[in-house]
C-alpha positions in Angstrom: 1.3 -10.9 25.9 -2.3 -10.4 27.1 -4.8 -12.7 25.5 -7.1 -9.8 24.5 -4.2 -8.3 22.5 -3.5 -11.6 20.9 -7.1 -12.1 19.8 -7.5 -8.5 18.7 -4.3 -8.7 16.6 -5.5 -11.8 14.9 -8.8 -10.3 13.7 -11.2 -11.1 16.5 -12.4 -7.6 16.9 -11.6 -4.7 19.2 -10.5 -5.2 22.8 -14.1 -4.6 23.9 -15.4 -7.2 21.4 -12.7 -9.7 22.5 -13.7 -9.2 26.1 -17.3 -10.3 25.3 -15.8 -13.3 23.4 -13.8 -14.3 26.4 -16.8 -13.9 28.8 -18.8 -16.3 26.6 -16.3 -19.1 27.3 -15.4 -19.5 23.7 -11.6 -19.2 24.3 -9.3 -21.9 25.5 -5.6 -21.5 26.4 -3.7 -24.8 26.4 -7.0 -26.7 26.7 -8.5 -24.7 29.5 -11.3 -22.1 29.1 -10.1 -18.6 30.1 -12.3 -15.5 30.6 -9.9 -12.9 32.0 -8.6 -10.6 29.2 -5.5 -9.9 31.2 -4.4 -13.6 31.0 -0.8 -13.8 29.7 -0.1 -16.0 26.7 3.1 -16.6 24.7 2.7 -16.9 20.9 5.8 -19.0 20.7 4.7 -21.7 23.2 1.0 -21.5 24.0 -2.0 -23.0 22.1 -5.1 -20.9 21.7 -8.5 -22.0 20.5 -11.6 -19.9 19.7 -14.8 -22.0 19.2 -12.4 -25.0 19.0 -10.5 -23.5 16.1 -6.8 -22.9 16.5 -5.7 -19.2 16.5 -2.3 -18.5 14.9 -0.9 -15.3 16.2 -0.2 -12.6 13.6 1.1 -9.2 14.6 1.4 -7.6 11.2 -0.7 -7.6 8.2 0.5 -6.8 4.6 -2.1 -6.1 1.9 -1.9 -5.3 -1.8 -4.9 -3.2 -3.1 -5.8 -2.2 -6.6 -7.0 1.3 -5.5 -10.0 2.6 -7.5 -10.6 6.3 -8.3 -12.8 8.3 -6.0 -11.3 6.8 -2.8 -8.6 8.6 -0.8 -5.4 7.1 0.6 -6.1 7.6 4.3 -7.4 5.7 7.3 -10.4 8.0 7.9 -12.1 11.0 6.4 -15.4 12.8 6.9 -16.0 13.6 3.3 -14.7 10.7 1.2 -14.5 7.0 1.3 -11.1 5.8 2.3 -9.0 2.8 1.2 -9.4 1.4 4.8 -13.2 1.5 4.3 -12.8 -1.0 1.5 -11.3 -3.6 3.9 -13.2 -6.4 5.6 -13.7 -5.8 9.3 -11.3 -8.6 10.3 -8.6 -6.8 8.4 -9.6 -3.4 9.7 -9.1 -4.8 13.2 -5.3 -4.8 12.5 -5.5 -1.0 12.1 -3.5 -1.0 8.8 -2.7 2.3 7.0 -1.7 3.0 3.4 2.0 3.2 2.7 2.3 6.6 1.0 -0.6 8.0 -1.0 -2.2 7.9 -4.4 -4.3 10.9 -5.5 -8.1 10.4 -5.4 -8.2 10.1 -9.2 -5.2 7.7 -9.4 -5.7 3.9 -9.5 -3.4 1.0 -8.9 -1.0 -0.6 -6.5 -1.3 0.5 -2.9 0.2 -1.3 0.1 -1.6 -1.3 3.4 0.1 -2.5 6.6 0.4 -1.9 10.3 4.2 -2.5 10.2 5.6 1.0 10.8 9.2 -0.1 10.1 8.4 -1.4 6.6 6.4 1.7 5.8 9.3 3.9 6.9 11.7 1.9 4.8 9.5 2.2 1.7 8.9 5.9 2.1 12.3 7.0 3.3 13.9 9.4 0.8 17.3 7.8 1.6 16.1 4.4 0.2 15.1 5.8 -3.2 12.5 3.1 -3.6 11.4 3.3 -7.3 7.7 3.6 -8.1 6.4 2.9 -11.7 3.3 4.4 -13.1 1.3 3.8 -16.3 -0.3 6.9 -17.7 -2.2 8.2 -20.6 -1.1 11.6 -21.9 -2.8 14.0 -24.1 -0.9 14.6 -27.3 2.4 13.1 -28.4 5.6 12.7 -26.3 8.3 15.2 -27.4 11.6 13.5 -28.5 13.6 15.4 -25.9 11.3 14.1 -23.1 13.5 11.1 -22.4 16.6 13.2 -21.7 14.6 15.8 -19.8 13.1 13.2 -17.4 16.4 11.4 -17.0 18.1 14.7 -16.1 15.4 15.8 -13.8 12.4 18.0 -14.6 12.1 21.5 -13.2 8.5 21.9 -11.8 6.5 25.1 -11.7 7.7 25.9 -8.2 11.3 25.7 -9.3 12.0 22.3 -7.7 14.1 19.9 -9.9 13.0 16.3 -9.6 15.4 13.4 -9.2 16.2 11.5 -12.4 13.2 9.5 -13.8 13.0 6.8 -16.4 10.4 7.3 -19.2 9.2 4.5 -21.4 6.8 5.3 -24.3 4.4 2.5 -25.1 2.4 4.4 -27.7 3.1 7.8 -29.2 0.2 9.3 -31.0 -0.8 12.9 -31.8 -4.1 12.7 -29.8 -3.2 10.5 -26.9 0.0 8.6 -25.8 0.7 5.8 -23.3 3.8 5.7 -21.2 5.4 4.2 -18.1 7.3 6.5 -15.8 9.6 5.3 -12.9 10.4 7.9 -10.2 12.2 7.5 -6.8 10.5 10.2 -4.9 6.9 11.2 -4.1 6.2 14.9 -4.3 2.7 16.2 -4.4 1.0 15.3 -7.8 4.5 14.7 -9.0 3.8 12.7 -12.2 1.1 15.1 -13.3 3.4 18.1 -12.6 6.3 16.6 -14.5 4.2 16.2 -17.6 2.8 19.7 -17.2 6.4 21.0 -17.2 6.8 19.7 -20.7 3.4 21.0 -21.9 1.4 17.8 -21.6 -1.5 16.6 -19.4 -2.0 13.3 -17.6 -5.5 12.1 -18.3 -5.2 8.7 -16.6 -2.8 7.5 -14.0 -2.2 4.1 -12.5 0.7 2.9 -10.2 1.8 -0.6 -11.4 5.0 -1.2 -9.4 6.7 -0.3 -6.1 10.2 -1.5 -5.7 10.2 -4.9 -7.3 6.6 -5.6 -6.3 4.2 -5.5 -9.2 0.4 -5.0 -9.1 -1.5 -8.2 -9.3 -3.4 -7.7 -12.6 -6.0 -10.2 -11.5 -7.2 -7.9 -8.7 -10.2 -5.9 -9.8 -10.5 -2.2 -8.8 -11.2 -1.9 -5.1 -10.1 -5.5 -4.3 -7.1 -6.6 -2.2 -5.3 -9.6 -0.9 -2.5 -10.4 1.5 1.1 -10.3 0.2 2.9 -13.6 -0.2 6.2 -14.2 1.6 7.9 -13.9 -1.8 6.3 -10.5 -2.4 7.2 -9.3 1.0 10.8 -10.3 0.4 10.8 -8.2 -2.8 10.0 -5.1 -0.9 13.2 -5.4 1.1 15.5 -5.8 -2.0 17.7 -2.9 -3.0 17.9 -1.9 -6.6 19.0 1.1 -8.6 16.8 1.4 -11.7 19.0 4.1 -13.2 22.3 2.2 -13.1 
């Protein structure tokens, strides 16, 4: 692996920025100063220092964000702030992207990574990875909503959703609170499912993906790296409707 790729992948900036870093003489490979960005280095064997601090090679980055409203789930946009804009530059250098999307007015759990294989696994329709949302609904929840959601809801365009699990937390005449677990991700799906039974979602937050739960200590717009244990949770198979 080229040393400029190593340093770029570990948060030391773009290839151009890394080139300047190398020229300054700040980088050592196995004790010797190197300045050529094409220098080959092996993450398994070689020892790299930048400003006398050891650089541990890291190819992939895995982040959990508590997405706020008003920010879109994209890497770039000319009109709106994106979730990537909320990242520190050293994390942006890994070029992470959001795994799936949350609507601009939806809050909650969002995973960002540059690991395409993991993203594919989590988003693949064949994997049926469950996603759980907390929502506030105008009005009360009809008694037959449980069976309707479990059977699959017919949306306004005629599409019948896959089975979903509805849990009512508070059922009031003016506003109710629920949790809904779905295994697919159609456009505005949660909102459309409630519209199909004559209700409107007034607040929506994703709280879980697979077995990974949103860290409630994360303020809106904040993020952190996933732990090894949390990463392992994303690879576990489960069927929430068994």
